C-alpha positions as CSV (number, residue, x, y, z in Angstrom):
1,M,-4.4,-15.0,110.1
2,S,-7.9,-15.1,111.1
3,I,-10.6,-17.2,109.4
4,T,-13.4,-15.0,108.0
5,Y,-16.9,-15.9,106.8
6,A,-15.7,-15.4,103.2
7,D,-13.2,-18.3,103.9
8,I,-15.9,-20.5,105.2
9,R,-18.2,-19.7,102.3
10,K,-15.4,-20.3,99.8
11,K,-14.7,-23.7,101.3
12,H,-18.4,-24.6,101.2
13,E,-18.6,-23.7,97.5
14,Q,-15.5,-25.7,96.8
15,I,-17.0,-28.8,98.5
16,E,-20.3,-28.4,96.6
17,I,-18.4,-28.2,93.3
18,E,-16.5,-31.4,94.2
19,R,-19.7,-33.2,95.2
20,A,-21.4,-32.2,91.9
21,E,-18.4,-33.4,89.9
22,R,-18.2,-36.7,91.8
23,A,-22.0,-37.3,91.3
24,E,-21.7,-36.6,87.6
25,L,-18.7,-39.0,87.3
26,V,-20.4,-41.8,89.4
27,L,-23.7,-41.5,87.5
28,L,-21.8,-41.5,84.1
29,E,-19.9,-44.7,85.1
30,A,-23.1,-46.3,86.4
31,Q,-24.8,-45.6,83.0
32,N,-21.7,-46.9,81.2
33,L,-22.0,-50.1,83.1
34,V,-25.7,-50.5,82.3
35,D,-25.0,-49.8,78.6
36,A,-22.1,-52.3,78.5
37,Y,-24.3,-54.9,80.2
38,Q,-27.2,-54.4,77.8
39,N,-24.8,-54.5,74.8
40,S,-23.3,-57.7,76.2
41,L,-26.6,-59.5,76.1
42,G,-26.5,-59.7,72.3
43,L,-30.1,-58.6,71.8
44,K,-31.5,-58.0,68.3
45,K,-33.3,-55.0,69.8
46,D,-33.5,-53.4,73.2
47,T,-37.3,-54.0,73.7
48,W,-39.8,-56.9,73.4
49,T,-43.5,-56.6,72.8
50,D,-46.0,-57.6,75.5
51,Y,-49.6,-58.9,75.1
52,A,-50.9,-55.3,74.9
53,G,-48.5,-54.5,72.1
54,L,-46.3,-52.3,74.3
55,E,-42.6,-52.2,73.6
56,T,-40.9,-53.0,76.9
57,P,-37.1,-52.8,77.6
58,Y,-35.2,-56.0,78.4
59,V,-33.1,-54.1,81.0
60,F,-34.3,-51.9,83.8
61,I,-32.6,-49.8,86.4
62,G,-34.1,-49.4,89.8
63,K,-33.8,-50.0,93.5
64,K,-34.7,-53.2,95.4
65,T,-36.1,-52.8,98.9
66,D,-37.8,-55.5,100.9
67,D,-37.7,-57.9,98.0
68,H,-39.6,-55.4,95.8
69,F,-38.1,-53.8,92.7
70,K,-39.0,-50.3,91.8
71,K,-37.9,-48.9,88.4
72,S,-36.0,-45.6,88.8
73,S,-33.5,-43.6,86.9
74,L,-30.0,-43.4,88.2
75,N,-30.5,-39.7,88.8
76,S,-33.5,-40.3,91.1
77,I,-31.6,-43.0,93.0
78,G,-28.8,-40.6,93.9
79,L,-25.5,-41.2,95.7
80,N,-25.1,-42.9,99.0
81,D,-23.2,-41.3,101.9
82,K,-19.8,-42.6,100.5
83,Y,-20.4,-40.9,97.2
84,G,-21.1,-44.2,95.4
85,I,-24.4,-45.5,94.0
86,D,-26.4,-48.5,95.0
87,F,-28.9,-49.8,92.4
88,T,-30.3,-52.9,90.8
89,I,-30.0,-54.0,87.2
90,A,-33.0,-56.0,86.3
91,T,-33.2,-58.2,83.3
92,V,-36.4,-59.6,81.7
93,I,-36.1,-63.4,81.8
94,D,-39.4,-64.1,80.1
95,D,-40.2,-62.1,76.9
96,S,-43.3,-64.2,75.9
97,P,-46.3,-62.0,75.4
98,H,-47.7,-62.6,78.9
99,G,-44.2,-62.7,80.4
100,G,-42.2,-59.9,81.9
101,S,-40.6,-61.7,84.8
102,L,-37.4,-60.0,86.0
103,S,-34.2,-61.1,87.6
104,G,-32.4,-58.3,89.6
105,V,-28.7,-58.1,90.5
106,E,-27.6,-55.5,93.1
107,I,-24.8,-53.2,92.1
108,H,-22.7,-51.0,94.3
109,L,-20.4,-48.7,92.3
110,R,-18.0,-46.1,93.6
111,I,-14.8,-44.3,92.6
112,K,-12.0,-46.1,94.5
113,D,-8.9,-43.9,94.1
114,T,-7.4,-40.9,92.5
115,R,-6.4,-42.8,89.4
116,G,-10.1,-43.2,88.7
117,T,-10.3,-46.9,89.6
118,I,-13.9,-47.9,89.9
119,S,-15.0,-50.5,92.5
120,V,-18.1,-52.5,91.5
121,L,-19.6,-54.9,94.0
122,V,-22.0,-57.3,92.3
123,G,-24.8,-59.4,93.8
124,A,-25.8,-60.3,97.3
125,D,-22.4,-61.8,98.0
126,S,-20.7,-58.5,96.9
127,K,-18.2,-59.9,94.5
128,E,-15.7,-57.0,93.9
129,F,-14.3,-55.9,90.6
130,N,-11.7,-53.1,90.4
131,V,-12.2,-51.5,87.0
132,S,-9.6,-49.2,85.4
133,K,-10.0,-47.2,82.2
134,S,-9.9,-49.5,79.2
135,A,-12.0,-50.3,76.2
136,D,-13.8,-53.3,77.7
137,K,-13.5,-52.2,81.3
138,Y,-16.9,-53.6,82.4
139,K,-16.6,-56.9,80.5
140,K,-15.9,-59.1,83.6
141,V,-18.6,-57.2,85.6
142,C,-21.1,-57.9,82.8
143,E,-20.2,-61.6,82.8
144,E,-20.8,-61.7,86.5
145,I,-24.1,-60.0,86.3
146,K,-25.2,-62.5,83.6
147,A,-24.0,-65.4,85.7
148,Q,-26.0,-64.1,88.7
149,V,-29.1,-63.9,86.4
150,L,-28.6,-67.5,85.3
151,L,-28.1,-68.6,88.9
152,S,-31.3,-66.9,89.9
153,E,-33.1,-69.3,87.5
154,N,-32.1,-72.4,89.4
155,D,-35.0,-74.2,91.1
156,P,-33.7,-76.6,93.7
157,A,-37.2,-78.1,94.0
158,L,-36.8,-79.5,90.5
159,K,-33.7,-81.5,91.4
160,L,-34.3,-85.2,92.0
161,E,-32.2,-87.2,94.3
162,E,-29.9,-89.8,92.9
163,P,-30.9,-93.3,94.0
164,T,-28.7,-94.8,96.6
165,K,-27.0,-98.1,96.0
166,T,-28.5,-100.6,98.3
167,T,-27.9,-104.3,98.3
168,A,-31.0,-106.5,98.6
169,V,-30.9,-108.9,101.4
170,V,-32.9,-112.0,100.8
171,S,-33.7,-114.1,103.8
172,E,-34.7,-117.7,103.5
173,Q,-36.5,-119.6,106.0
174,I,-35.4,-123.2,106.6
């Protein structure tokens, strides 16, 4: 049997369909994670009001490059070359009227196997969570994201040293 152009075209179309299906699934799971995270924060409402009276979300999605965060939709971020998605979940840590400071946690999400297991790497240290289909499947991931946000608030310069125990030496002259 000889391979024809129709065979090549059919294979190409099949791959494009599979890519689109994978992209849809990965983006859906990324949005599910973001929604689960936002819900886990226990917010009374999803926005806060800044000094100009603008309603601003507590949680943003975007991309972090060179220590700069750029807000983006998951669709505009797109998939990486391994058909996963790399993005940042940023949380407002100061909702005072002149606030708006953010803490961002990097997320790397991909479909791991044919059972639909999802691999989520969280933070700069890439702590891995393998998530299977369940009601609270992102609960541990959300707790890790919140822990990373809390950790980002540490300020080592505020820490004072504990005094060292020294014994006083008194010398007398005779």
